DOKEBA-289594 format. One record per residue (C-alpha): y, x, z. Coordinates in Angstrom, 3 decimals, padded with zeros to 6 digits, always signed. Layout:
! residues N
+----------+----------+----------+
:    north :     east :       up :
+----------+----------+----------+
:        Y :        X :        Z :
...
+----------+----------+----------+
END
This chain:
! residues 265
+----------+----------+----------+
:    north :     east :       up :
+----------+----------+----------+
: +039.279 : -015.768 : +094.291 :
: +041.814 : -017.527 : +092.079 :
: +039.474 : -017.222 : +089.081 :
: +036.610 : -018.664 : +091.132 :
: +038.757 : -021.605 : +092.249 :
: +039.745 : -022.296 : +088.651 :
: +036.097 : -022.263 : +087.589 :
: +035.202 : -024.642 : +090.413 :
: +038.058 : -026.975 : +089.470 :
: +036.967 : -026.931 : +085.824 :
: +033.356 : -027.618 : +086.833 :
: +034.329 : -030.632 : +088.963 :
: +036.632 : -031.923 : +086.240 :
: +034.068 : -031.782 : +083.423 :
: +031.235 : -032.849 : +085.713 :
: +033.240 : -035.811 : +086.963 :
: +034.236 : -036.771 : +083.437 :
: +030.646 : -036.807 : +082.254 :
: +029.549 : -038.643 : +085.405 :
: +032.024 : -041.421 : +084.590 :
: +030.615 : -041.693 : +081.056 :
: +027.053 : -041.668 : +082.357 :
: +027.624 : -044.312 : +085.027 :
: +029.637 : -046.599 : +082.733 :
: +026.958 : -046.504 : +080.017 :
: +023.936 : -046.816 : +082.307 :
: +025.548 : -049.803 : +084.029 :
: +027.069 : -051.166 : +080.844 :
: +026.512 : -054.859 : +081.784 :
: +028.770 : -054.379 : +084.811 :
: +031.625 : -052.747 : +082.902 :
: +031.511 : -054.461 : +079.507 :
: +033.893 : -057.316 : +078.719 :
: +031.927 : -058.952 : +075.872 :
: +028.430 : -059.263 : +074.512 :
: +028.094 : -056.169 : +072.249 :
: +026.319 : -058.179 : +069.534 :
: +028.481 : -061.310 : +069.726 :
: +030.000 : -062.068 : +066.316 :
: +033.477 : -063.594 : +066.292 :
: +034.728 : -064.117 : +062.734 :
: +038.110 : -065.217 : +064.060 :
: +038.715 : -061.763 : +065.516 :
: +037.613 : -059.549 : +062.621 :
: +039.319 : -056.127 : +062.634 :
: +041.453 : -057.010 : +065.654 :
: +043.392 : -053.945 : +066.742 :
: +043.227 : -052.739 : +070.378 :
: +044.883 : -055.213 : +072.747 :
: +044.477 : -057.316 : +075.884 :
: +041.543 : -059.389 : +074.598 :
: +039.691 : -056.488 : +073.005 :
: +040.721 : -053.237 : +074.682 :
: +039.464 : -051.001 : +071.872 :
: +039.617 : -053.554 : +069.069 :
: +036.827 : -055.184 : +067.064 :
: +034.760 : -054.270 : +064.024 :
: +034.162 : -056.010 : +060.680 :
: +032.148 : -058.767 : +062.371 :
: +034.539 : -059.301 : +065.254 :
: +032.298 : -057.473 : +067.741 :
: +034.025 : -055.823 : +070.695 :
: +034.197 : -052.043 : +070.164 :
: +034.596 : -051.232 : +073.863 :
: +031.427 : -053.125 : +074.829 :
: +029.499 : -051.632 : +071.911 :
: +030.536 : -048.127 : +072.984 :
: +029.142 : -048.719 : +076.472 :
: +025.862 : -050.181 : +075.234 :
: +025.674 : -047.639 : +072.420 :
: +026.056 : -044.847 : +074.937 :
: +022.965 : -046.087 : +076.758 :
: +020.916 : -045.653 : +073.579 :
: +022.377 : -042.284 : +072.596 :
: +022.060 : -040.780 : +076.076 :
: +018.566 : -042.247 : +076.571 :
: +017.370 : -040.658 : +073.320 :
: +018.963 : -037.349 : +074.362 :
: +017.399 : -037.519 : +077.843 :
: +013.890 : -038.219 : +076.505 :
: +014.186 : -035.566 : +073.799 :
: +015.605 : -033.044 : +076.273 :
: +012.789 : -033.698 : +078.764 :
: +010.140 : -033.195 : +076.084 :
: +011.707 : -029.987 : +074.776 :
: +011.941 : -028.692 : +078.356 :
: +008.294 : -029.513 : +079.066 :
: +006.988 : -027.869 : +075.869 :
: +009.305 : -024.889 : +076.314 :
: +008.156 : -024.265 : +079.893 :
: +004.464 : -024.515 : +078.995 :
: +004.679 : -022.346 : +075.870 :
: +007.156 : -019.790 : +077.216 :
: +005.383 : -019.649 : +080.582 :
: +001.993 : -018.862 : +079.057 :
: +003.490 : -016.261 : +076.727 :
: +005.558 : -014.570 : +079.431 :
: +002.912 : -014.563 : +082.168 :
: -000.089 : -013.307 : +080.206 :
: +001.854 : -010.987 : +077.883 :
: +000.049 : -008.394 : +075.724 :
: -001.600 : -009.714 : +072.551 :
: -001.246 : -013.341 : +073.671 :
: +002.510 : -012.908 : +073.945 :
: +002.639 : -011.109 : +070.590 :
: +000.756 : -013.880 : +068.741 :
: +002.735 : -016.662 : +070.382 :
: +006.059 : -014.980 : +069.621 :
: +005.158 : -014.510 : +065.949 :
: +004.402 : -018.227 : +065.728 :
: +007.704 : -018.981 : +067.452 :
: +009.591 : -016.820 : +064.948 :
: +007.902 : -018.613 : +062.054 :
: +008.893 : -021.976 : +063.525 :
: +012.419 : -020.771 : +064.144 :
: +012.812 : -019.885 : +060.466 :
: +012.691 : -023.595 : +059.581 :
: +015.820 : -025.523 : +060.659 :
: +014.706 : -028.244 : +063.070 :
: +017.200 : -030.740 : +061.654 :
: +015.518 : -030.546 : +058.232 :
: +012.105 : -031.267 : +059.784 :
: +013.484 : -034.249 : +061.703 :
: +015.257 : -035.584 : +058.615 :
: +012.065 : -035.336 : +056.570 :
: +009.866 : -037.099 : +059.126 :
: +012.427 : -039.801 : +059.873 :
: +012.916 : -040.522 : +056.170 :
: +009.156 : -040.763 : +055.580 :
: +008.140 : -042.619 : +058.748 :
: +011.225 : -044.858 : +059.002 :
: +010.818 : -044.402 : +062.740 :
: +012.766 : -046.017 : +065.557 :
: +014.299 : -044.825 : +068.779 :
: +011.134 : -043.502 : +070.427 :
: +009.880 : -041.669 : +067.329 :
: +013.282 : -040.051 : +066.839 :
: +013.375 : -038.863 : +070.461 :
: +009.855 : -037.464 : +070.093 :
: +010.775 : -035.626 : +066.902 :
: +013.884 : -034.120 : +068.460 :
: +011.930 : -033.056 : +071.539 :
: +009.042 : -031.571 : +069.536 :
: +011.349 : -029.483 : +067.351 :
: +013.995 : -028.457 : +069.875 :
: +011.945 : -026.478 : +072.429 :
: +012.025 : -023.045 : +070.780 :
: +015.071 : -021.710 : +072.624 :
: +013.718 : -023.036 : +075.921 :
: +010.419 : -021.223 : +075.332 :
: +012.217 : -017.924 : +074.663 :
: +014.318 : -018.207 : +077.824 :
: +011.334 : -019.129 : +080.025 :
: +009.338 : -016.251 : +078.518 :
: +012.089 : -013.734 : +079.268 :
: +012.400 : -015.064 : +082.826 :
: +008.658 : -014.783 : +083.428 :
: +008.495 : -011.282 : +081.932 :
: +011.257 : -010.180 : +084.271 :
: +009.930 : -011.904 : +087.401 :
: +006.239 : -011.059 : +087.118 :
: +006.998 : -007.360 : +087.772 :
: +008.755 : -008.166 : +091.052 :
: +007.170 : -007.195 : +094.373 :
: +006.645 : -010.755 : +095.623 :
: +004.572 : -011.587 : +092.520 :
: +002.572 : -008.357 : +092.835 :
: +001.851 : -009.154 : +096.489 :
: +000.795 : -012.683 : +095.595 :
: -001.713 : -011.292 : +093.084 :
: -003.041 : -008.805 : +095.660 :
: -003.715 : -011.618 : +098.115 :
: -005.642 : -013.534 : +095.473 :
: -003.124 : -016.339 : +094.984 :
: -004.285 : -018.708 : +092.183 :
: -002.552 : -018.273 : +088.830 :
: -001.230 : -021.841 : +088.820 :
: +000.424 : -021.246 : +092.194 :
: +001.997 : -017.954 : +091.083 :
: +003.402 : -019.645 : +087.979 :
: +004.733 : -022.762 : +089.690 :
: +005.816 : -021.421 : +093.097 :
: +006.854 : -017.839 : +092.390 :
: +007.876 : -017.757 : +088.729 :
: +008.950 : -021.268 : +087.787 :
: +010.866 : -021.922 : +090.999 :
: +012.838 : -018.689 : +090.599 :
: +013.634 : -019.631 : +087.000 :
: +015.308 : -022.916 : +087.976 :
: +018.921 : -021.703 : +087.375 :
: +018.067 : -020.665 : +083.805 :
: +016.053 : -023.859 : +083.278 :
: +018.996 : -025.962 : +084.458 :
: +021.370 : -024.296 : +082.009 :
: +019.040 : -024.589 : +079.018 :
: +018.373 : -028.235 : +079.925 :
: +022.101 : -028.985 : +079.732 :
: +022.415 : -027.327 : +076.325 :
: +019.293 : -029.111 : +075.055 :
: +020.763 : -032.417 : +076.196 :
: +024.035 : -031.763 : +074.368 :
: +022.122 : -030.674 : +071.266 :
: +019.987 : -033.814 : +071.345 :
: +023.111 : -035.991 : +071.477 :
: +024.470 : -034.211 : +068.411 :
: +021.191 : -034.604 : +066.492 :
: +020.894 : -038.315 : +067.337 :
: +024.473 : -038.922 : +066.228 :
: +023.910 : -036.927 : +063.028 :
: +020.747 : -038.827 : +062.108 :
: +022.258 : -042.222 : +062.868 :
: +025.390 : -041.311 : +060.934 :
: +023.167 : -040.553 : +057.936 :
: +021.481 : -043.937 : +058.334 :
: +018.003 : -042.689 : +059.317 :
: +018.303 : -042.559 : +063.086 :
: +018.581 : -045.506 : +065.444 :
: +017.878 : -048.845 : +063.665 :
: +021.135 : -050.371 : +062.313 :
: +020.772 : -053.448 : +064.521 :
: +020.867 : -051.323 : +067.685 :
: +024.316 : -050.133 : +068.796 :
: +024.597 : -046.374 : +069.317 :
: +027.471 : -043.942 : +068.940 :
: +025.999 : -042.563 : +065.728 :
: +025.431 : -046.030 : +064.296 :
: +028.993 : -047.018 : +065.094 :
: +030.290 : -044.034 : +063.114 :
: +027.917 : -044.866 : +060.263 :
: +029.180 : -048.465 : +059.999 :
: +032.810 : -047.392 : +060.400 :
: +032.901 : -045.226 : +057.267 :
: +034.289 : -048.006 : +055.065 :
: +036.416 : -049.466 : +057.854 :
: +038.538 : -046.323 : +058.033 :
: +039.550 : -046.782 : +054.393 :
: +041.142 : -050.148 : +055.141 :
: +043.037 : -048.869 : +058.185 :
: +040.664 : -049.872 : +061.017 :
: +040.858 : -046.413 : +062.560 :
: +039.834 : -047.498 : +066.067 :
: +036.261 : -048.343 : +065.053 :
: +035.434 : -044.683 : +064.392 :
: +037.959 : -042.996 : +066.682 :
: +036.757 : -044.202 : +070.080 :
: +032.993 : -043.564 : +069.578 :
: +033.963 : -040.153 : +068.177 :
: +035.993 : -039.386 : +071.301 :
: +033.050 : -040.358 : +073.516 :
: +030.706 : -038.086 : +071.580 :
: +033.204 : -035.220 : +071.679 :
: +033.901 : -035.517 : +075.412 :
: +030.207 : -035.889 : +076.308 :
: +029.076 : -032.800 : +074.399 :
: +032.098 : -030.790 : +075.522 :
: +031.557 : -031.717 : +079.190 :
: +027.880 : -030.750 : +079.110 :
: +028.609 : -027.447 : +077.368 :
: +031.327 : -026.539 : +079.872 :
: +028.949 : -027.288 : +082.749 :
: +026.299 : -025.136 : +081.113 :
: +028.776 : -022.264 : +080.695 :
: +029.722 : -022.500 : +084.375 :
: +026.121 : -022.237 : +085.599 :
: +025.197 : -019.380 : +083.249 :
+----------+----------+----------+
END
């Protein structure tokens, strides 16, 4: 009982923490104190204080406001990429797990071949060649990050399709689409929820990594990864706050999502 209460407390803590981040970034105009792109050359590299809570960058832009608006971009990319990877994973893993036999064998061999190539390398290559923007990056992340989801959905379907309620549904001539959506997919929701959380956290990390390398979100658009990318030289001259606070937001966001995922496993 004590262990369960501790787990519940931890879940509410991390869930509440991420909810605060999510709400403050989605409604950034309500919580920001400055225009995130407003240049003030009289306040260049201002340290955290009353006027600028988290300081300013090399152009005098407010770091706090840029973190809020940057979070909207980073989380939006992660949400779109996570939704796409979930959709492809459910379709691919569902077909493989439901039909089984040689179809499952062929589809799994293809999945193993795809899994042998690191998805980050594929995304880096396409982004470097296409010079894509926010939407193209989200699409690339989603189209290369569905492999784990497909495996989990497949294993769920393989386990559930041998259950009595599925066998009875087949005996009564229930359409395949109804068996998949009502009987199999609905009973796989807990596993789908967990893998969705981990995909979301992974997409945040990939977006930040790409932007930090300079081939992610366009430089003119504030995002957490872009802020770290532009802060590389600022750290050398002692403007530690420009990189520290976006880094903390990234760390807390990914950590919160992973802890929630661990709780619902």
